[in-house]
C-alpha positions in Angstrom: -14.2 20.0 -73.5 -14.5 20.0 -77.2 -12.0 18.3 -79.5 -11.2 19.3 -83.1 -9.2 17.5 -85.7 -6.9 19.2 -88.1 -4.4 18.3 -90.8 -1.3 20.5 -90.3 2.3 20.7 -91.4 4.8 21.5 -88.7 6.2 25.0 -89.0 8.6 27.4 -87.4 6.8 30.5 -88.4 3.9 31.8 -86.3 3.7 33.0 -82.7 3.1 30.7 -79.8 2.2 31.5 -76.2 2.3 28.8 -73.4 3.7 25.3 -72.8 1.4 22.2 -72.9 -1.6 24.6 -72.7 -1.4 27.3 -75.4 -3.4 30.5 -75.9 -6.1 29.9 -78.5 -4.5 32.4 -80.8 -1.2 30.5 -80.9 -0.3 29.2 -84.4 -1.3 25.6 -84.5 1.4 24.3 -86.8 4.2 26.0 -84.8 2.7 25.0 -81.4 2.5 21.4 -82.7 6.3 21.4 -83.3 6.9 23.1 -79.9 4.7 20.3 -78.2 6.5 17.6 -80.2 3.5 16.3 -81.9 4.8 17.2 -85.4 8.3 17.9 -86.7 9.1 20.8 -89.0 7.8 19.9 -92.5 5.9 16.8 -91.3 2.2 16.7 -92.2 -0.1 14.8 -89.9 -3.4 14.8 -88.1 -3.5 16.7 -84.8 -6.3 16.7 -82.3 -6.8 19.8 -80.3 -8.8 19.9 -77.0 -10.3 23.4 -76.4 -9.9 24.5 -72.8 -11.0 27.4 -70.7 -8.8 30.5 -70.5 -5.9 30.4 -68.0 -4.7 33.1 -65.6 -1.2 32.8 -67.1 0.9 30.9 -69.6 4.5 29.9 -69.1 6.8 30.1 -72.1 9.6 27.8 -72.9 11.9 26.7 -75.7 11.3 23.2 -77.0 12.1 21.5 -80.3 13.7 24.7 -81.6 10.5 26.8 -81.1 10.3 29.6 -78.6 6.9 29.9 -77.0 6.3 33.1 -75.0 4.9 33.7 -71.6 1.6 35.5 -71.4 -0.8 36.7 -68.8 -4.5 36.0 -68.6 -6.2 35.0 -71.8 -9.8 34.0 -72.6 -9.3 30.7 -74.4 -6.8 27.8 -74.6 -6.0 24.5 -76.2 -3.8 21.5 -75.8 -2.9 18.7 -78.1 -4.5 15.3 -77.6 -2.8 13.0 -80.1 -0.9 13.2 -83.4 -0.3 10.7 -86.2 1.7 11.1 -89.4 
């Protein structure tokens, strides 16, 4: 699996699908808040691990962010580490 490093600022705008493992079209800054690796308005370094597609993604509400459920999708990611 490939890891990528980004600088992001936690956001509440942008769609997110999944919990822990997110569809690869989920908004990174919003998913980071959902996952608890950034807070809204916090800028930090996030490391994302690219994963294979999943057969389904379970939605949830975490940290004020609603992530939606979704069916099969071709690509995924999860967060590895974050630092402010």
